[in-house]
Residue, then its C-alpha position, 0 to 999 in steps of 0.5 A: m551485466r548485473r542484475p538486482r537480486l531478488l531474496v524472499a525474507g522474513l521480517a525482523l520487527a524490533a518493536a517495544l509495543a507490549a502490555a505493561v503500563g508505561a509512564s503516565s503523561s500527566h507528570a513532567s517529562k524528563h525528555a525534551i522533544a527536539p524541534i523538527p526542522a523542514f527537512s530538506a530533499e537531501q535529508l529526506a533522501a539520506t540513508p537512515t542512521n540513528d533517525w528514521i524520519a520518513p515512513h519508509g526510512d527515506i523518501f525512496n521507500q527503501q526500508y534501509s538502515a545503515l546501522a550495523q550493531v545488530n547483526k548475525a553475531t549480535v542478534k541473539r543478544l537483543k533484550i527488551a529495553w522497554h514496553t509500553r502501552v499505546a491503548l488510550p486510558g479510560q476509553g472503554k471497551k468500544a473498538f472499530n471492526g477489523l482493527s489493522a495496526e500496520g503503521q511503523a514508527v518514525v523517530y527523530n532525535g530521540t523521539m518516537y511517533i507512532p500511530t494506532a489503527k483507531g487514528d490515534i498518535f503517540a509521541l514517546d521517549a525512544g530511549t525509555g518508552e515514556r509517553l510524551w503526549y498522545h493524540k485522540h482522533r475525534w470521529p464524525k458522529g456516527l462514522q463506522p470506517v469501512f477499512p479501519a487501518n493506518r499505515g504510518v505518520s510522517l514528519g516535517d516542519g515542526r509537524v507530525y502529519m497522518g491521514q485518517n480513516d474519515g478522509s482527513m489529512i491532519a497536522l499536529d504540533q510535534a511538541t504538544g500533539r494539539t492539532v495545527w490544521q485538519t483538512r477533510l475530504n467528503y467521507k460520505a462519497g467513500y474517501f479516506f486515507t490509509n497510506a502514510p504521507t510523504y512530507v517533501n518540499g513544504m508539501v504533504i503528498s498522498g493518495t485516497s483510498g475508498g475506491d473499492w467502496g465507491a470513491r474515485a481515487k485521487v492523489m492530493a498535495f497539501d500545504a505543510k503549514t496550512g492544509k490548503v490543497r495545492w494540486q490534485f490528480n485524478v487517477i481515473p481520468n476526466r474527459p478529455q484527460f489522457g486515458y479517458k477513452s481507455w474505458p467503455t463509453k458506458r461504464a457501469f461504475e466511476g469508482g476505483g483506483a485506490v492508492w494504498a501505499t506511501l508515495p516515493v519521491d525523486t527530488k532531482l527528477g522532480l517526480v512522485y510515483v503512484g501505485v494505483g489499484n484496481p478498478i471496480p467492480y471486480n467482474g469484468n462483465v459488468r465494466g465492459h472492455g477496455q484497459e482502464l487507465f490508470t488503474e493497476s499502473i505506476v503513474a509519475l507526476h511532476l512534483r511541483t504541479g501534479k501534472y502527468a508525466w508517464h505511466y505503465q500499466f501492469v494488468h490490463h482490465d484487472i478482474w482478479d484484485y492484482d492492485t498495484a497499490a498494495n506494496p510500496l513502490v521502491l526507487f533505487n539505482l543499479k548498474i546495467k552493462g556498465r551504465m547506472r540506471q535510475a529504477v523504480a520497482h513494483a513487487s506484485k501480487q502476481g509474484w513478479v518484480y516490475i523494474l522500470d526507468r524512473r525517468t521515463g517509465k521504460p522497462i529496465l529489464g525486459i517486460k513482454e506482452r504474453k498471451v493469456p487465457q481469455s473470456a468473452a464475458q469477462h471482456t479480458w485483455p488479449t495480453q499481459p505483461i510479464p517480466v523476464g526471469q522467475p516469479f518469486a511466488k507460485q503461479c500454478l497449482t500443483k497436484q497437492d493444491i488440487a487435492a486439498w481443494r477437492k476436499v472442500p465441496a464448492p458451494g451450491g453444488a458447483s464444481y471447480r476448475f483449475g488454472c494459473t495467474y490470469t485465468p479468468y472466472d466465469e458464472t458456471n463454476y469456481t475457478v481456482f487460480g493463484p496468487a490469491p488477491l493477497g499475493g504474492t506480495d501484499w502491504p508488507p513493505s519491500s527493502f532495498s539494500p544499497r550495500t548488497g544490491h538485493l531487494y528483499i520482498c515478503s511473499k506467500d504462496s496462496t490460491t483462491a476460488w472465485k466465481a462471478l456473480p451474474q451481470e445483473t446482480a453484480g450490478k446492483l451490489k456495493p463493492s463491500a458486499t462480498s468477501s474473499r477467502s483463500r489458501a496460503s502458506s506465507r513467509c511474511p505477515a498477510h494483510p486481512r484485507r477482503r473485499g470484492w464483487a466476485r464470489s469466493s470460496r474456501 
């Protein structure tokens, strides 16, 4: 039986974004921007070469290019071809707090389109770095984004699409950067977008973030020409939707389930795959007992209608912020016992890779429900799904980890107790466990090579210490009221997201 091999790899970033001033957009450009077609499903699923038309290369999120000029022998000869500035001129020093530039460029026929963390978009000549146009996003007056980050743009049918931190999905004219349409959700209810949307079949599909700040997250499909909402799916079910009864009858909060990453699509199966984030508040003592669908799950939706097809939950009643949505899901095919299987893979914060049949949601490689440590106060679920094989991240503390934590006094004279993945924390002391909420894996995308059969994962070893806030205190706090810190040994860049309803140390 051939199994996919899992390699932990560093990132080689070929980015030309340095500090010299690029060509001004005020003079006539020598570069003609080629019209962007309404890409077919076959074009969107094709292995990228000179173009990179989807946020992760293709709509399978494989992050793979068939180009072979850069290899072990030639990489030492790489030199900077150009660099340019992607800050808007004359904008002063005003900036949002916590800006996080996480969006990679897309390229079509020699034009590069790249976003900034502030929601601005640049079109550049990919050969020279010449600025062809830029779009400055106009924010609602007085809005301070709670999580100012952007993870990319998508292309299709003559437009550039991007979700914004003010809850708007926008479409820009590819030749001028002017706004063609803008559809805005109620940002005052906590809704915003961070992931790069998926363009497919005349639609722009994305999931909302904001679950950790009170919004009840959902997946939405917009008409690519008009911005009209074609369908939407609530990832936290309403009555009588399937999954509603997996929540406590008197739940403390109806938010959660943020969708952080770009959604892959299999057009032949007619399914779009959604990685759903954690429930809130983090403290299980506030939420009560339940699996809490569809948090911490992959949910497959019918592409045309947005109707539920299947789901698989990776963490039941999550209290550790192990949200499924952080690392983009990847679709690929692999041969098991001579049979080609269609797979969807989730590389998790816990350090496991979960590989499911993307037709049915059933595990392709074994996943067993195993007993885990319990806490009656946190209403922990008795088992968690554990894949066969070895984890790619450290899951229990070593003697060195314990010694390092003991050198740092716990706040308020509290003590430490030491555990592993799925060790529950309580109100009496600080529980040190690993991986921390930043992984394992977090937002840096995984890659799959159809040439080697390898899945490449950005990973880190990390630990954190959490103490539960008392039920009466946690129930009154906003989700963004506290922060988390951790110790980490990283093999790839770490996502600086810090949030939670659990007090943390170190």
